[in-house]
C-alpha positions, 0 to 999 in steps of 0.5 A: 532625477531632477523633478520636472518644472511646470508652469507654476514652479518646481515640482515636488516628487510627490507632485510628479508622481500625482501628475503621472498617474493623471497622465496614465489614467487619461490615456484610456479616456484619450483613446476612447475620444479618438475612437469616438471621433473616427466613427462620428467622422465615418457616419458624417461621411455616410450622411454626407453621402445620403445628403448628396444623392438627388431627391427621389422626386427628381430621379427618372421613375424606373419601371419596376418588373414584378412576378404577378403579385403573390408575395414576389413584389408588385405585379407587372402592368399589362403588356402593351396593346398589340398593333394593328397591321400597316396597310399594304404600300402602293407600289408594283412589288406590292401589288405582285405580292397581293396578286400571289396571294389572291391566286393562292387562296382563291385557285381563281374561283369567286367562291369556295368549292365544297362544304365547310365539313370537308377535309380540303375545304378553304373558306374565303370571301371575294368582293368585286372592287371599283374606283371612282372619283367622288366630289371634293365638296360635301354632298356634291355630285361624284366627278366620274363614274364607277370604274371596274378594277378587280377583285379582292379576297379575304381568307380564312373567316377574316373580315372583308372589310379589313381586307379592303381597308388594308388594301385600299391604297394599293387598289387606288394606285392600281385604278390610276395606273389602269385608267388615265381618266382617274388621274386626269384631274390631278393630285388634288382630285385623288383625295376624292378617290372612292372604293366601291364594291358589290358581290363577286361576279364572273365579270371582268374589265378590259383595258378599252372599257369606260366608266359603268353606266347607272344601270351596271352600276346600281349594286355598287355601294361605297365601302365602309371603312372598318377598324382593323383587328390586330389579329388580321393577317396581310397573308390572308388579304389578297387583290387581283386587278382585271387587267395589268396596269400600265407599265406592269406585268404579272402572270407568275403564280396565276399561271400555276393556279390556272394550270392546276384548274385546267388539270382539274377539269381534265380529271373530271372530264375523264372520269365522266 
């Protein structure tokens, strides 16, 4: 076979053998070079992915959930504070519901019967409630006297102030429908409505009654607004008007409570 030509001219057999050996010796180096290029290319792709990721500061921080420390990650943050119950809505359905609750807790009594040591003792606090139009100007004279509205209850050692605060809007709504005089001065005067309270009594208002005179109202105080504790339950807060507001009729639960009371009185009479 003829020796290969190169750019430099003819090649001797010795030179041809030397070139062949050099090519063979360079082949492993070529394989190693290609392998290194492949690896470097893979690494480059990885680093490109890393560079393409948004900066940590631009990411939305995710809330971590831990297991309270102890080697199981970051301790979980404290739970959100429980929310206080929402005030009772001012409408007919809410009035009927709160009236139900009042009758269920009190059995139409104004103070608990028996003593706390009795097995069937049920604790509650009742307050007489009144509404008037105060002054639109600070320090001014009230626009009306106090109107007797009804009674509110707080059951099972619930703070009566919380019960009043939760039901204040409903009591105002009921009072305005019971006494047109409170609505006569328009929506602007509605901001001046005030809630009054005094210890419970056997007194009840009638549809034809007007505002109380000064002597009758001497024990009434403006109800203090109190923060409502998250553990207060609306099922322990009730309200009963002294008579049905205009356009409203309710006797359902109260009739059952009254029958229960009558039966109990009959039993006591028979026993004597």
